[in-house]
N, C-alpha and C positions, 0 to 999 in steps of 0.2 A: 938516348939509345931505345928506341922502341923498335922491335920486331915486326915489319909490316906482313903479316900473313894474308896475302891475296892469293887467290886461286884463280888462275887465269882458265878460262874455258875456251876451247877450239871449236867453234860451230862445224867445222868440217868433219871432226872426231866424232862420229854417231856410232857408237858400238851398240848396236840394236840386237837383240837375240831375235832371230825368225822362228815364228810359232807355225807347226803346220795348220793348214786350214781344217776346219771341223769336220768337212765331208772326209778328207784324204786320211785323218786320225780315225773316224769310225771306221772306214773302209778297211785301214791296217788290222784295226781290233778286231773288227768281224771277222776277216779273213783267218786270222791267227785263232780267234775265239773258237772257230770250227774245229780246229785241231786239238784245242785243250778241252773241246767237248766231247770229241770223239774219245780221249784218252780217258774223260771221266766216265764217260757210257761204259767203256771197256772195264773200267775198275768195277762200276755198278755190277755188270754182268758176270764179273769174277765173284764178288760177293754173293750175289742171289744163286749163281750156279754151284759155288762150292758148298754154301749152305744146304742146297738141296740134296748135293750129293753126300753131304754128311747125315743128314736125316733119314736118308735112303738106306744108310748102312749102320741105323740105329745108333747114332752117335752124335756128337754136336762140338762145334769149333770150341777152342778154350779162348781164353780173353787176351792171348797174343794173336791169335789168328784173327780175331774180329778186328784187332787194332791195326794190324796190319793189311787186312783187306779195306778197312775203312779209310785207312792212309792212301790207299789207291784211288778212292774215291774224291777223297776231299783234297788231296795234294795238287791236282790240276786247277780246281777252283781257286785254291789259296796261290800259288804262283801266278795264275793269269792275273789275278787282282793285285797283287803286289807290282808285278812287271809292267801292267798298265798304268798303275799308280806312279811308278816311277817314271815312266815314258809320257805322261800327259803333257807337259809342257815342253817337249823336245821337238826337234824338225823329224821328217817322217823317217829318214836313214836310222838316226838312233834308236828311235820308237820301235822301229821294226826289228833291229838287232838287239833289243831287249827284250822283245817279246819270243823272238828266236831263241835267245838263251834261255829264258824260262821254259820254252818248248823241249829244248834238249835236256834241262834239269828234269823235267816231268817224265820224259822218255827213258834218261836214265834210272830213276827211281821205280818206274813201272817194269822196267827190265830187272832190276833188284830185287823187287817183290816176286816177280815171276820164277827167278832163278832161286829165290830162298825156297819159295813154297814147293818148285819141282825137287830140290834138293832133300827137304823135308818128307817128301813123298817117296822118294827113293830109300831112304835111309830107313 
């Protein structure tokens, strides 16, 4: 009574995952990367601008302010790196959607930072 454990392979059953060509993957990453770079540049502009405004008023930003403004600069870079890494071996559609979702996250974070900064200026 021996159990014969043979695995039958069907040559017509080829489940291969299609990878995006390198040129298309690079094009998608570059196009979305421009939007991420714009968001990082905007965060850097806020950091420099608010720092110079604070110096003009003979005061300085506290640690929380520096952290919040640095988050506005570093978040787009980190989110782009994570989205690119997660989508690097996927097809073009899911890769673009992953980068788009990351861009939406960065935009929401940038808006939150802006509203938080605006609220602290009003109060």
